[in-house]
C-alpha positions, -999 to +999 in steps of 0.1 A: +024-627-219+002-626-188-015-594-177+011-570-164+021-534-161+057-523-164+070-489-154+104-474-162+122-440-158+146-431-186+181-424-174+207-402-192+226-430-208+193-443-224+182-409-237+176-406-275+171-444-279+141-453-300+111-464-279+113-500-294+150-501-285+146-487-250+120-513-238+140-544-245+171-527-231+155-522-197+134-554-195+143-590-206+105-597-207+100-572-236+117-584-267+119-558-295+094-576-317+069-578-288+076-542-278+068-531-314+035-549-313+025-535-279+034-500-291+014-504-323-016-516-303-014-486-280-002-502-248+028-479-242+024-445-226+051-419-223+046-393-195+009-403-193+002-401-230-004-430-253+024-433-279+021-455-310+053-445-328+080-471-324+107-447-336+100-419-312+130-411-291+129-413-253+143-385-232+161-384-199+135-385-171+106-397-192+082-420-174+073-450-195+044-473-188+037-506-206+003-521-202-002-558-212-038-572-209-027-608-216-050-610-246-039-617-282-025-587-300-047-592-330-062-564-351-100-563-354-118-553-386-155-549-391-170-573-416-201-564-437-221-590-418-214-572-385-227-539-398-265-542-392-274-506-403-257-476-416-267-442-429-250-408-429-257-404-392-259-438-374-242-471-374-256-502-357-232-532-352-235-568-341-205-570-318-186-603-315-172-616-282-137-609-271-135-573-284-134-542-262-158-514-272-135-485-263-098-480-259-082-493-227-047-485-213-035-517-230-049-512-264-063-487-289-060-509-320-081-541-318-112-523-303-146-516-317-138-478-317-106-483-337-124-505-362-151-479-366-124-452-373-109-474-400-143-482-415-154-445-416-121-431-427-123-411-459-096-424-483-095-390-500-090-372-467-070-396-446-060-370-420-096-360-413-108-379-381-143-394-383-168-383-357-180-411-335-204-408-305-203-438-281-236-437-263-235-473-251-210-501-244-210-538-240-185-558-219-157-574-239-172-608-238-209-597-243-222-600-278-249-582-297-263-548-308-246-515-304-255-481-319-231-452-326-236-417-339-212-410-368-222-374-375-222-345-351-258-337-358-269-371-345-250-373-313-271-351-290-305-366-301-292-401-296-276-394-263-308-378-250-328-409-258-304-430-237-304-405-209-343-403-209-345-441-210-366-442-241-343-467-259-356-503-256-328-528-250-335-565-247-309-591-237-308-629-236-288-647-210-282-682-197-281-682-159-274-709-134-303-726-117-340-721-119-352-686-110-381-682-086-402-663-094-398-669-131-403-632-139-396-601-119-374-571-114-341-563-097-338-528-084-308-515-064-280-490-062-249-503-078-213-492-070-179-506-077-161-525-049-126-511-050-111-542-034-125-566-061-132-541-090-166-557-092-200-540-091-223-547-061-255-534-046-251-509-018-275-491+005-263-456-005-238-439-027-245-460-058-264-454-091-299-467-096-301-499-116-333-516-128-333-550-145-365-567-155-365-604-166-388-632-176-378-669-179-381-684-214-369-719-207-355-740-179-334-771-175-321-789-144-291-766-141-299-734-159-325-709-172-328-689-204-340-654-195-350-624-215-340-591-199-352-556-203-326-532-192-342-500-179-308-485-169-274-492-183-249-495-154-216-512-157-220-550-152-256-544-142-270-577-155-241-597-143-242-582-108-279-584-103-282-621-113-251-630-093-266-614-062-298-632-067-280-666-067-282-671-104-249-659-120-245-660-157-231-692-171-195-687-180-192-655-158-164-667-136-158-632-121-193-631-107-194-667-096-209-683-127-202-719-137-175-724-163-186-758-175-220-771-187-230-804-202-194-815-203-183-785-222-163-754-211-182-721-211-155-696-223-174-664-216-206-650-199-236-661-220-251-627-225-263-613-258-279-579-267-306-593-289-328-563-298-325-525-298-352-500-306-351-462-307-360-432-329-337-418-355-323-387-339-328-366-370-359-379-388-377-393-357-386-425-375-387-456-353-359-480-358-358-516-345-330-542-349-325-578-338-294-599-338-294-638-337-276-656-310-239-662-317-228-698-324-213-705-290-244-693-270-267-710-295-249-743-288-256-741-251-292-730-256-298-759-279-280-784-256-296-772-223-331-764-234-339-781-266-321-815-266-327-819-229-359-802-221 
């Protein structure tokens, strides 16, 4: 199903139907099997509250919302290879493309957050909810390193490091064209454009965003850049490079090319390659790196190594 939002009000004759019976009864676009999957993934809200129980009974006057994001309804489970570091307080992951970090109106299941809950759940205390602190996020199609606090004692110290900008975050990106100058800094105030839902630089009213870059390799059509992110604003890298006339390859929303070297570019080629910070309890320095994912490595090889 394409991206869509359905809204219904329960009438008296429909009261006491199961939720997975009500939805196909009021919409021919929502079969019972599809409705059950959407409910399971967390895309159905009753009176503003997410409901994941197919058998819950609707009541007269209930307001039902169904959010469909158009993406496959596939569960996501962390693999051992994606867990870069774990102790009693922290977990560092190498995030794949195509997965939301946090729950959205359309889904709870199938997110990094949900997968973390499943990974951290104590089988001997299944009702005890693990503690997860989300101090950073990556866009759905951005890959690379993410750190989470998984113990209450770690969250404040980790959050303070991000707030004080003492965490080092380095990204790799493939952008359109050859950047001039080959190294530099973008500094602006970023705000969301309500009409387009995209981030853009504004003269006032936005949040400060600072992006430093240096070019590592160039081809006739693209540049491989290393980026130091001094702030962590939504879509910061994507917006800054787009406004500079060098949108990320594959970033269609911000004007990036979606084909290169005769091959489709299915997502923005952006990867969180390294992350460094101090352990919030011990103070020991920690540094992690993550190799390029296969799809991005293919374009780097094709653009900058086979055709220098």
